[in-house]
C-alpha positions as CSV (number, residue, x, y, z in Angstrom):
1,M,-15.1,15.8,-23.4
2,S,-16.0,18.5,-21.1
3,P,-15.0,19.0,-17.7
4,Q,-18.4,18.1,-16.5
5,E,-18.6,14.6,-18.5
6,I,-14.7,14.0,-17.6
7,F,-16.2,14.4,-13.8
8,D,-19.4,12.3,-14.2
9,Y,-17.2,9.5,-16.4
10,K,-14.8,9.2,-13.6
11,L,-17.4,8.7,-11.4
12,G,-18.7,5.6,-12.6
13,W,-15.1,3.9,-12.6
14,K,-13.6,5.5,-9.2
15,S,-15.1,3.1,-6.8
16,Y,-13.5,0.2,-8.9
17,S,-10.2,1.9,-9.9
18,F,-6.5,0.6,-10.0
19,S,-4.6,2.4,-7.3
20,V,-0.8,3.1,-7.5
21,P,0.6,4.7,-3.9
22,F,3.3,7.0,-4.3
23,H,5.4,9.6,-1.6
24,S,3.8,13.0,-1.8
25,D,7.1,14.5,-2.6
26,W,7.0,13.4,-5.9
27,E,3.4,14.7,-7.0
28,M,4.5,17.0,-9.5
29,E,6.5,15.0,-11.6
30,Y,4.0,12.2,-11.3
31,R,1.2,14.9,-12.2
32,D,2.9,15.9,-15.0
33,Y,3.5,12.0,-16.6
34,C,0.1,11.4,-16.2
35,K,-1.3,14.5,-18.3
36,E,1.3,13.4,-20.8
37,N,0.9,9.8,-21.4
38,F,-2.9,9.4,-20.3
39,N,-6.4,11.2,-21.3
40,K,-7.9,13.1,-18.6
41,W,-11.0,10.7,-18.0
42,Q,-8.4,7.9,-17.6
43,W,-6.5,8.8,-14.0
44,D,-7.4,10.6,-11.0
45,M,-5.3,11.4,-8.2
46,Y,-6.5,10.9,-4.2
47,K,-4.5,13.4,-2.0
48,W,-3.2,12.3,1.4
49,S,-4.5,8.7,0.9
50,N,-2.0,8.2,4.0
51,V,0.8,10.4,5.9
52,Y,3.3,11.7,3.8
53,E,1.3,9.5,0.4
54,H,-0.8,10.2,-2.3
55,T,-2.7,8.0,-4.6
56,M,-2.8,7.7,-8.2
57,L,-6.6,6.1,-9.2
58,F,-6.6,4.6,-12.4
59,E,-9.5,3.2,-14.7
60,K,-7.7,0.4,-16.7
61,I,-4.8,-2.0,-14.9
62,K,-2.8,-1.4,-17.8
63,D,-2.5,2.1,-17.3
64,A,-1.7,1.4,-13.7
65,D,1.0,-1.0,-14.7
66,K,2.3,1.6,-17.0
67,F,2.6,4.3,-14.2
68,K,3.7,1.5,-11.4
69,E,6.7,0.6,-14.0
70,F,7.6,4.4,-14.2
71,I,7.5,4.9,-10.9
72,D,9.7,2.0,-10.2
73,K,12.3,3.4,-12.2
74,R,13.0,6.3,-9.8
């Protein structure tokens, strides 16, 4: 997929995405995890969703659960 196609595809599912909030100090590590374990069009990050908090958005609940399991191990 081209960058434009990825952007357009994400717009289709973002409004009903599965979200997983996390502390902003972990941004780089968690972003790297998503890059290694998911396709670019399956996830997105919403920065500063709350004080010291970012939120990962996922198209599918199984991906959100996999990510949540990863951060719960920390």
